[in-house]
N, C-alpha and C positions, 0 to 999 in steps of 0.2 A: 464676682457673679455667684448666684446664689444655687446651691446643690442641697439634695436632698438622697438619702443614703434609704435604700429600697428595705423594707424590713425583711427580716430572714425569709427564706422563701422553698419552704418543705415539700410541696406538690406543685407538681410544674403539667399544664398539658399546652401539647405543639400540635399543631397542626398543617399538615404539607399537602399540597394537592397533589406535588410530583415528589418523585426520588429529585433531591438534591434543592430543592427550592427552598426548604430551611438553612440548610448550610452554609449555602452562597449568600443568604440573606443575613445569617444571627450565628454564624459558625464561631465568632468570638463571643457572642454573650453566651451562648453553650459551654464551652470553656470558663470562663470565669464565674460563673455558676456553681458549677460541676468543682471549680476549685474551692469557691468560697464555702459553700455546703457539701460538705461529706454526706451520703447516706442520701442525696435529693433522690426523692419518686416522681419520675417522668412519666407519662403517660404517653404517645409518641402516635398521633394518626395521621396514617396514609391513604391516599385514597384513592391514587391507579398506580398504575405501574405492573410492567411484565414482571415476570420473575427476578428473572437476570438482575432487573431495575430495586426489584423490591430487596434484593440480595444485598445490594449497595447500600440504598439505608439502612438497612440491618446493621451494616460494621460499620457504615459512619457515624450510627445515635452512640454506641460503644466504643467507639476513640472520641467522639466531640464529647461524651458526659462521661471519664472515668470515671468509676466507682460510684456511679448513682445508678439506682434500686430502676430499671425501664421495663415498660408493659408497652408490646408492640400491637394497635390495632390496626390491621395493613388490610384492604381493599384494593377488589381490581375493578372499579367504574370504569370507563372507557374514557384514556384521555383526550380534552377537548369538546368532552359531550355533559361534565355537570350538570350546563343551564337546564339540559333534557331530562337531568336523571336526580333532579332538582328532591325529589320526595326521601329517594334511595339515599341520597346526601344530606338531607336533613334527619333524617334516621341514625348516621354516622354519627352526626357531633350529638345526638340527643342521647344516645347509648352512650357516647366517652359521659357526658356531665353526669348521667347518674350513677354511672361507675366511681365517680372520684367531685372532691370540692377544693379543685385549686388554688394556690395562691395567686400563681399568675399563667396567663395564658399569651402564647404566642402564635399568632394567625396572620396571613396574606392581610396588607391593603385595601378598603375599597375605593379606593383611586386606583389599581392595577388592570393594567388592561385586557392581559388576560382572561377570559371568561371563566378558565377552571377556577383561578384564585380566589378571583372576585364572587366567585358564587360561595367558597369555604368565607369569606371575609363576611359576607353580609349573614351568611349562619349563626356565625361565632359568637355573636352577642345574644340572639333569639336563644340560646341555650346555657351559655355562662354570664346569669346577669349578675353573681357576685362577686365575679371576680377582675382583676385588674386582667385588661386585656391587651397588648403593644401588637400595634399591626406592623409586618416588617418590611420592606422593599427589596424587591429583584431586579437588578441591571438589566433591561434586553433591549432589544430591538426598536420597542414600540416607541417609545421615547417619555413614560410616562412617572419619571420619579418627580415627587412631590416634594412640597415644603413638609420638615419634618419638627416635632414639637416635642421630641423625646433624646435622649442622646446619651450612649455607654461608651466611651473611650476606650481605646483600647493602646497597649504600647505594641512597638515595635516586634517584639518577642512575640506576640499574639497573633498579629496580622501574621505574621509568618507562619505560625504553625498552623493557624486556619488554611494559607495557599496550602501546605504540603498536605494534609489529611482531605482537603479538597481532590487533589490530584491521586493523594493514592487509593481515595476508596470511591473515585466517580471514574473509574477508565472510559465508559461508556461514552463519556460526552468530550472525550479531549480533540476529538474533531472540529467538532464546533466551533464556529466563524467568533463567538463570544466569549468563548474559555478560555479567557487573557488574563494572565495575571495582573496586566497593565488593567482592565476596567477591573478586577477587585478590589485592586491596592485603590487606585485612581479614585472611586466610589468612598473608599473609606478615608483615603486623604481627604478628600473636597469635603468630608461629613465630620473628620479631626476639625479641619480649617475652625467649620461653623462652632464648633464649642472649644476653641480652645486647647484643643489636644491633638498630638501627630495624626494620628488613628480613631476611626469611631466607627461605632455603627445606629443608625439613625432606625428610630421608630413614630408612627401617630398612636397616641393616646386617645382617644376622646371622650371617653370621664374618669377620674379616680378620687377616691374619698382619704381625707389626711384626717388622722386621729392625731392630738395632740396626748403627751401623760399629763396624766393629772395627781402621778404619783408622792411620796412625802419628798420633799426636795432636801 
């Protein structure tokens, strides 16, 4: 199997339509990046959420990204209505792009059936034209999980830590029928099998540029 090590990520932008989207989809990736890159700079953009849910997202980000320097850009656009507030959502993304030049952007998938997720996904590449964008996946009843082309293996300890943090920091979601360890670990196990690992988180990357070093040998 061929593998490519990601160059040092010093600046990260994360785009989340709702509180918990990012952590469900890429919590293991956040933990791995924070551990590998001490002092990682993170620009966290949250589009919707009542104050209680926004507070959950802030606390979760601090826990999933220990040691990172996090800047929050929190908005209260209406949940479920982002397509109708397209101009405002676009300004949110463009404002973030004016503030930071990230090495990596985590954003929802353009194949996501939820209208808010899809709106954010479609706006991301219009503003972040020079960054690698990983589109994350969120399991839900829509049945919209699709083929992925990028995998980040996750060991069992990291997978369990992700579950612990989800339960600790998003208590408002525990009554949901999809808020289930078997859902979260089941998808991680499937993606892990696809990349010959126990667990993994998977993404879609439309475009990436590879640079081969030409320094002295």
